[in-house]
C-alpha positions in Angstrom: 6.7 122.0 36.6 8.4 121.7 40.0 9.6 125.3 39.8 6.0 126.5 39.1 4.7 124.6 42.1 7.4 126.2 44.4 6.4 129.7 43.2 2.8 129.0 43.8 3.5 127.8 47.4 5.6 130.9 48.1 2.8 133.1 46.8 0.2 131.2 49.0 2.5 131.8 52.0 2.7 135.5 51.3 -1.1 135.6 50.8 -1.8 133.9 54.2 0.5 136.3 55.9 -1.1 139.2 54.2 -4.6 137.9 55.1 -3.5 137.7 58.8 -2.2 141.2 58.7 -5.4 142.5 57.1 -7.4 140.8 59.9 -5.3 142.8 62.4 -6.0 146.0 60.4 -2.3 146.3 59.5 -3.3 147.3 55.9 0.1 148.7 54.9 1.9 145.5 55.9 -0.8 143.3 54.3 -0.5 145.3 51.0 3.3 144.7 50.9 2.9 141.0 51.5 0.1 140.7 48.9 2.3 142.5 46.3 5.0 140.0 47.0 2.6 137.1 46.5 1.6 138.6 43.1 5.2 139.0 42.2 5.7 135.2 42.6 2.3 134.2 41.1 0.3 136.8 39.2 -2.6 134.3 38.9 -3.1 134.4 42.8 -6.7 135.5 42.5 -7.4 135.8 46.2 -4.3 137.9 46.8 -5.2 140.3 44.0 -8.8 140.7 45.2 -7.7 141.2 48.8 -5.2 143.9 47.6 -8.1 145.6 45.8 -10.2 145.6 49.0 -7.3 147.1 51.0 -6.9 149.9 48.4 -10.7 150.5 48.5 -10.6 150.6 52.3 -7.8 153.2 52.2 -9.8 155.4 49.8 -7.8 154.4 46.7 -10.8 153.4 44.6 -9.0 153.7 41.3 -6.2 151.3 42.4 -8.8 148.9 43.7 -10.6 148.9 40.3 -7.3 148.2 38.5 -6.6 145.2 40.6 -10.2 143.8 40.2 -10.2 144.3 36.5 -6.8 142.6 36.1 -8.2 139.7 38.3 -11.2 139.3 36.0 -9.1 139.4 32.8 -6.7 136.7 34.2 -9.3 134.4 35.8 -12.9 135.3 34.8 -14.5 132.1 36.1 -15.9 132.1 39.6 -14.2 135.3 40.6 -15.5 137.5 43.5 -14.0 140.5 41.8 -17.0 140.4 39.4 -19.3 141.1 42.4 -17.1 144.0 43.6 -17.1 145.6 40.1 -20.9 145.0 39.7 -21.5 146.7 43.1 -19.5 149.8 42.0 -21.2 149.9 38.6 -24.6 149.8 40.3 -23.7 153.0 42.2 -22.1 155.3 39.6 -22.0 158.1 42.2 -19.1 156.4 43.9 -16.9 156.7 40.8 -17.9 160.4 40.4 -17.2 161.1 44.1 -13.8 159.3 43.9 -12.8 161.2 40.8 -13.7 164.5 42.4 -11.8 163.6 45.6 -8.7 162.7 43.6 -8.9 166.0 41.8 -9.3 167.9 45.1 -6.5 166.0 46.8 -4.1 166.8 43.9 -5.3 170.5 44.0 -4.7 170.6 47.8 -1.2 169.0 47.3 -0.4 171.8 44.7 -1.7 174.4 47.2 0.5 173.0 49.9 3.6 173.0 47.7 3.0 176.6 46.8 2.5 177.7 50.5 -1.3 178.1 50.3 -2.0 176.1 53.4 -5.4 177.6 54.0 -6.8 176.6 50.6 -5.2 173.2 51.0 -6.8 172.6 54.4 -10.2 173.6 52.9 -9.9 171.2 50.0 -8.7 168.3 52.2 -11.6 168.9 54.6 -14.0 168.5 51.7 -12.3 165.3 50.6 -12.4 163.8 54.1 -16.1 164.8 54.4 -16.9 162.9 51.2 -14.5 160.0 51.9 -13.6 159.6 55.6 -11.2 156.6 54.8 -9.0 158.5 52.4 -5.7 157.9 54.2 -3.5 160.1 52.0 -5.8 163.1 52.6 -5.7 162.6 56.4 -1.9 162.3 56.4 -1.5 165.5 54.3 -4.0 167.3 56.5 -2.1 166.3 59.6 1.2 167.6 58.1 -0.4 170.9 57.3 -1.7 171.2 60.9 1.7 170.3 62.3 3.3 173.0 60.1 0.8 175.5 61.7 1.6 173.9 65.1 -2.1 172.8 65.6 -1.0 169.5 67.0 -4.3 168.5 68.6 -6.1 168.5 65.2 -3.1 166.8 63.6 -3.3 164.1 66.3 -7.0 163.6 65.5 -6.3 163.1 61.8 -3.5 160.6 62.6 -5.6 158.8 65.1 -8.3 158.3 62.3 -5.5 157.0 60.0 -4.3 154.5 62.6 -7.9 153.3 63.2 -8.1 152.5 59.4 -4.5 151.2 59.1 -3.0 150.3 62.4 0.7 150.2 61.4 0.8 152.9 58.7 4.5 153.9 58.8 3.9 157.6 57.9 1.1 157.9 60.5 3.2 156.3 63.2 6.2 158.6 62.6 4.0 161.7 62.6 2.0 160.5 65.7 5.3 160.1 67.7 6.2 163.7 66.7 2.8 165.0 67.8 3.0 163.2 71.1 6.5 164.7 71.8 5.1 168.2 71.0 2.0 167.8 73.1 3.7 166.0 76.1 1.5 163.0 75.6 4.6 160.8 75.2 5.8 161.6 78.7 2.4 160.8 80.2 2.3 157.4 78.5 5.8 156.6 79.6 5.0 157.4 83.3 1.9 155.3 83.1 3.9 152.4 81.7 6.6 152.9 84.4 4.0 152.9 87.2 2.4 149.8 85.9 5.6 147.7 86.4 7.1 149.4 89.5 7.0 148.1 93.2 6.7 150.4 96.1 9.4 150.0 98.8 8.2 149.1 102.4 8.5 151.8 105.1 8.8 151.4 108.9 5.1 152.1 109.3 4.0 149.2 107.2 2.7 146.2 109.2 2.7 142.6 108.0 -0.5 140.8 109.1 0.1 137.0 109.2 -2.4 134.7 107.6 -4.8 132.8 109.8 -4.0 129.0 110.1 -7.1 127.0 109.3 -7.9 123.5 110.5 -8.2 120.9 107.7 -11.6 119.1 107.8 -12.2 115.4 107.2 -13.8 116.2 103.8 -10.6 118.0 102.7 -8.5 115.0 103.8 -10.8 112.7 101.8 -10.5 115.0 98.8 -6.7 115.0 99.1 -6.6 111.2 99.2 -8.8 110.9 96.1 -6.6 113.5 94.4 -3.5 111.6 95.3 -5.1 108.3 94.0 -6.0 110.1 90.7 -2.4 111.4 90.4 -1.1 107.9 91.0 -3.3 106.5 88.2 -2.2 109.3 85.9 1.5 108.6 86.6 0.9 104.9 85.9 -0.7 105.7 82.6 1.9 108.3 81.6 5.1 106.6 82.9 4.8 102.9 83.5 2.2 101.8 81.0 4.0 103.4 78.0 7.2 101.6 78.9 5.4 98.3 79.1 3.6 98.9 75.8 6.9 99.8 74.1 8.4 96.5 75.4 5.5 94.5 73.9 5.7 96.4 70.6 9.4 95.8 70.4 8.8 92.0 70.6 6.1 92.1 67.9 8.3 94.3 65.8 11.1 91.8 66.0 8.8 89.0 64.8 7.5 91.3 62.0 11.1 91.9 60.9 11.8 88.1 60.7 8.6 87.6 58.6 9.6 90.5 56.4 13.1 89.1 55.8 11.6 85.8 54.8 9.1 87.5 52.5 11.9 89.5 50.9 13.9 86.3 50.3 10.8 84.6 48.7 10.2 87.7 46.5 13.8 87.7 45.5 13.7 84.1 44.4 10.4 84.8 42.6 12.0 87.7 40.7 14.9 85.5 39.8 12.6 82.8 38.4 10.6 85.5 36.6 13.8 86.8 35.0 14.8 83.3 33.8 11.3 82.8 32.4 11.5 86.1 30.5 14.9 85.2 29.2 13.7 81.8 27.9 10.6 83.5 26.4 12.9 86.0 24.6 15.0 83.2 23.2 11.9 81.3 22.1 10.6 84.5 20.4 13.9 85.0 18.6 14.0 81.4 17.3 10.3 81.7 16.2 11.1 84.9 14.4 14.0 83.4 12.6 11.9 80.4 11.6 9.1 82.6 10.3 11.7 84.6 8.4 13.1 81.4 6.8 9.6 80.2 5.9 8.7 83.6 4.4 11.9 83.7 2.4 11.3 80.1 1.2 7.7 81.0 0.2 8.9 84.1 -1.6 11.6 82.2 -3.5 9.1 79.5 -4.5 6.6 82.1 -5.7 9.2 84.1 -7.7 10.6 80.9 -9.2 7.1 79.7 -10.3 6.4 83.1 -11.9 9.6 83.3 -13.8 9.1 79.7 -15.0 5.5 80.5 -16.2 6.9 83.6 -18.1 9.5 81.5 -19.8 7.1 78.7 -20.7 4.5 81.1 -22.0 7.1 82.9 -24.1 8.4 79.6 -25.6 4.8 78.4 -26.3 4.1 81.7 -28.1 1.6 83.0 -25.5 3.0 86.5 -25.5 0.0 88.0 -23.7 0.3 85.7 -20.7 4.1 86.2 -20.6 3.7 90.0 -20.7 1.0 90.0 -18.0 3.1 87.9 -15.6 6.2 90.0 -16.3 4.4 93.3 -15.5 3.1 91.8 -12.2 6.6 90.8 -11.1 8.5 93.0 -8.6 12.2 93.0 -9.6 13.3 94.7 -6.3 12.0 91.7 -4.3 14.3 89.2 -6.1 17.4 88.7 -4.1 18.5 85.2 -4.9 21.4 85.0 -7.3 20.0 82.1 -9.4 16.6 83.9 -9.7 18.4 87.2 -10.6 20.2 85.4 -13.5 17.0 83.8 -14.7 15.2 87.2 -14.5 18.0 88.9 -16.4 17.5 86.5 -19.3 13.7 87.0 -19.4 14.1 90.7 -19.2 16.4 90.8 -22.3 13.8 89.3 -24.6 10.7 90.8 -23.0 12.0 94.3 -23.3 14.1 93.6 -26.3 11.6 92.0 -28.8 8.4 90.9 -27.1 7.2 94.5 -26.6 7.5 95.1 -30.4 5.8 91.9 -31.3 2.8 92.9 -29.1 2.7 96.3 -30.7 2.7 94.6 -34.2 -0.2 92.4 -33.0 -2.0 95.5 -31.8 -1.6 97.2 -35.2 -2.8 94.1 -37.0 -5.9 94.0 -34.7 -6.6 97.7 -35.3 -6.4 97.2 -39.1 -8.9 94.4 -38.8 -11.3 96.6 -36.8 -10.7 94.9 -33.4 -10.1 98.1 -31.4 -10.5 96.5 -27.9 -8.0 93.8 -28.7 -5.6 96.3 -30.3 -5.8 98.5 -27.1 -4.9 95.4 -24.9 -1.9 94.6 -27.1 -0.6 98.2 -27.1 -1.1 98.6 -23.4 1.0 95.5 -22.7 3.7 96.7 -25.1 3.9 100.1 -23.4 4.1 98.5 -20.0 7.0 96.4 -21.0 8.9 99.3 -22.6 8.0 103.0 -22.9 8.7 103.2 -26.6 7.5 106.5 -28.1 6.3 105.0 -31.3 4.0 102.5 -29.5 2.9 105.1 -27.0 1.9 107.3 -29.9 0.0 104.5 -31.6 -1.9 103.8 -28.3 -2.7 107.4 -27.9 -4.1 107.6 -31.4 -6.1 104.5 -30.7 -7.6 106.2 -27.6 -8.5 109.1 -29.8 -10.2 106.8 -32.2 -12.2 105.2 -29.4 -13.2 108.6 -28.0 -11.0 108.3 -24.8 -9.6 111.8 -25.1 -8.4 112.0 -21.5 -6.1 108.9 -21.7 -5.0 110.0 -25.2 -3.9 113.4 -23.9 -2.0 111.9 -21.0 0.0 109.7 -23.4 0.7 112.6 -25.7 2.0 114.6 -22.7 4.1 111.7 -21.5 5.7 111.4 -25.0 6.5 115.1 -25.0 7.8 115.0 -21.4 9.9 111.7 -21.5 11.0 111.7 -25.2 11.3 115.4 -26.2 14.0 114.6 -28.8 11.9 111.8 -30.5 10.2 112.6 -33.8 7.0 111.4 -32.1 7.2 114.3 -29.7 6.4 116.8 -32.4 3.6 114.6 -33.8 2.2 114.2 -30.2 2.1 118.0 -29.9 0.2 118.3 -33.1 -2.2 115.6 -32.1 -2.6 117.2 -28.7 -3.3 120.5 -30.2 -0.5 122.7 -28.9 
């Protein structure tokens, strides 16, 4: 992020320099600075739009359109480039004239390269007539005139270029050459030399002394008032500031003392705050440990009561209650050694014999026509232990009761979990595959 901000600032600096150059009509220098601004930040909308205006001013309409279109693609919202493009689109003749001028300029350049200066001059004159600000055309025309030693016309073309772009490097070099060939350079040098020269005195020169005038009373009064004003000004500029600094130094010393006392009080307050935070932390830790002990004690008590109820129900012959309590118990939450020993004993007879006794009760209830009661017994038996025989009986019971969805789930479970069991093949047959 800091790197991006630095690049944006550099781009803004180059844009400001380019804008100042453009105001002075140094369009070439401004274009170089704006290109550097876009090199550091391509999203510098103002730099890109100004570069397009410079291209348009120099007759490079195509380059100007490229810059404005790029500007609109990068930052379409609130962009003055949209206005420039709309103005050009509203006048389609501009684009046609610019296209023709580019074609004529390229044709003139080809003529000049193949020693057809006359045709090249004709083409360039037509280009300049349609687009007087086409800098490239003026420079090429001046080169052709200089080759033909028509330096006056070459100078006119270069003067037009320098009016558009004051510091165009090519135009300046060619203008110096034209001035040397026409003698204009020597005239300008003599004019500059005379402007800063001093004529030596001769014997015929006479020095006329100035007339000494008498000073009037009003002048004296004016001088006195002026001296009084200067004295007041000196007092305000020299004496009063020193006195003010002396007073401020005393006040600053008192402020330093108060600041030191305040810092000491703040330091003591911070120390007390730190001690309070430390005590609060110790209290929170102790409270957390106490809550942990209480939770562990409550968990131990609940688990012990559940295991006791399971054992009591089993011993009293209430297998349903014992099975329901056992299926609700979470073995992973039991961590106490005594409770684990107690759970191990209960598990041995719950999953060893109780599950089968519940299944037998379910078969008995089915045979007597109590299908709902039989389903409850079978479900508890399967929850205690996934025995394929009991699972098959429960699935068949579901089929009998019309619950095909649960029956199919159990058949699939038998096939998936007990593929080697004889009930797996029976389950496939009952399932229908």
